N, C-alpha and C positions, 0 to 999 in steps of 0.2 A: 483361525488365523486367515487373513485375507491373502490374495495373490500378491500383495505388496510386502509381505514379510513384516519386518519390524520398522518400516518407514513411517515417518510422520510428515505431514504437509503443513507448511506455514504460509499463510496468505497475507500479502499486502492488501490494504482495503481500497484506498482511493485510486481510481483508474484501473484497478485490477478486478476486484469483486463488484464494485459499483461505479457508476459514472458520476462522480461527485465533483470533478474538477470545475464544471460550469458554475456550481454553487460556490466553490471556493473563490473562483475568479470574481463573481458578482459581489460576494461579501468583501473581498479585498478592494474592489473598485469603490464600493460605498464607504469603506473605512478610510481609504486614502482621500477620497473627495471630502469627507468630513474633517480631515486634518489639512485641508488646503492643497491637496495634490490631485488636480483633475486630469482626465485624459489617460488613465491607466488602461491599457489595451490587452487583448488576449495574447498577442505575441510577448508583451511585457510579462504576463503571468506565466507563460510557458517556461521561462528560464528558471522558475522555482519549483516546477513539477518534480515530485519525488523527495523534496526536502521536508523536514519537520516544520510544523507551523511556527514553533519557537524560533528556529533558525531563519525561516523566511522573513518573519517580522523583524529580526535583527538586521537582515540585509536591506529590507525595504526602509527601515528607519534611517539607516546610514545613507542609502542612495538618495532619498528624498529629503533628508535633513529634518525629519520629524522629531520634535522635542519631547513628546509624551513618553513616559516610561514604557518599556516593552511589556511589562506585566499588565499595564492598563490597556495597551493595544491588544494583547492576547485576549483579555476578557471581552473587549468590544468586538473583536473579530469572531470569537466563538459564539457570541450572542447573535451576531448577524448571520453567521453560517448556519447555526441551528435553526433559526427562523426559516431559512430557505430549505434546509435539508428535510425538515419535517413536512414541508409541502410536497417535495418530490425529490427522491434520490433513487433512480432505477438501478436494480441489480442486473448485471449482464446475464441473459438467459443460460448460456452455455456454462458460465461459471457456477450459477446456481445448480445446474444439473451435475456438474463435477463435484461440488460439495456434497450433494445428496448421494451421489454414487460412492464417494469415499466413506461417507457416514454409514452407508449400507454395508460396506466391507469392513467396518470397524477400525478404520484408519484414524489415529489421533490427529487432530487438527487444531490450529491456533491462528489468530490474527495478530500481526505485528505491524503497527502503523505509526506514522508521524503525527497523526491527529491527536487531539486531546482525548482523555478517557470519556468525557461527556459526549463528544462528537461521535466517537466510535460506537458507544452504547446506543445513541439515538439512531444512527444509520442501520446498525445491525437489527435493532428492534423494528424499525420502520419497514425494512425489507423482509423481515421474518427469518433472516439468516442466523439470528441468535438461537434458533432452535437447534442448530448443529454446531455453531461456533461459539463455544463458551469460554475458551481460554484466550484471553486478550491481553496484549501488551502495548502500551502507548510509549512513544518516545519520551513523554513527560516523566516516565517512571525509571528511566535509565540515564546514565551519565552523558551519553551523546547519541544524537539521531543519525540516521543514514547520511552518508555512506559508512559510518562506523557500524560494526556488527552487533552492537549492544542489544538492540531490540530482538534480533533473531536468536542470539545466544540466550537471552532471558526467556524467550518463548520455548526454546528447546529444554531449558532447565525446568520450566513449569510442566512441560509434557513428559519429562523424565526420559528424554530421548537424546542420545549422543548427537552432536552436531553433524557428524558424518552420515548419520541415518536420516537427516532432515532434508526435505526438498522445499525450496521457496518458490512461490509463484509471484512474480513482480512485473510491473509495467514501466518502471523508470530506471535510468542509469544509476542514480545513487543507491537504489534498492538492490540492483543486481550486483553492484560493487560490494554492498554490505553482506549479501549472501556469500559471495566469494571469500570475503575476509573472514566470515564465520566458518568457513570450511564446509559449506553446504552446496548441494547441487541446486540448479535453478531452472525453472521454466520461465522464459522471458516473453512477455506479451506487450510490446511497446505501445504505450498510449499515444506517443507522438511518432509518426512514421519517420520523421526527419532524424530522430535519435537512434534509429536502428543500426546505423553504422558507427555509433560511438564505441570506443574501445571497451567500455565496461560490458556491453552486450556480447562481446566475443567470448566472455568467460562463461556464458550460460550453457547448460547442457543441451537445452532445447530452446531455440530462438524462432519465434513465429513473427516474421517481419511484417506480416499483414495485420498484426495486432488482434483485436477481438474478432475481426471478420475471418481470421484464419484459425482461431482457437475452437477446438471441439472437446467436449468432455471425454468422449471415447478415445480420441487421439492422445490426449494428455494421459489418460489412464494406461493406455497401451505403452506409451513411452516410459511411464513410471515402472510398469511391470518389467520392461526390458532392462531398465537401468538397475533394478534390484537383482535381476538374474545375472547381469554383467556389469558390476559396479566399476 
């Protein structure tokens, strides 16, 4: 048994384990341009960080008056995203170290993401993180994406761990809210510094306001150990 007792760790993928948001932005920009919506900017993209791809497309479709069915848009966006993701999706070094540290301690782990199953698989395989992260849940597989708790509760079910014994690692406000709704502790590593003061982040057990620049594998492990000994 590890020093973390019976805890399981559930990771968000995009913006948490890997820096995939630039690829999602570029795929979305190209998609919108192809449907007659030019000028989609990074600040435009930021408002959708943390939401599922399906929900994001619904909001984009409404906002820009796109007439194509959402299922068609999803297929097109996934194709554009996968083309970019396979070229380059870097994993955050300290997150990779953290995953390897937990794996070495025998801690059960899962990924719970708003991305499609194909996108998750491609990114985990491309970064080599699939060697340690084999339990994967996509928002496509549950009733509702984040901030609903469904993906995290399904991940806990597959791991065979009670929600109260799960710790989520997240970068976005909707994901932190989902972890709280699931009754799970949370390590929050904001992808967008401007979001760090959002009320959702106040529910995190550990909030690293500096994001990935402040995150260390050893620091996260030590916090987990303390939280297990003093729940």
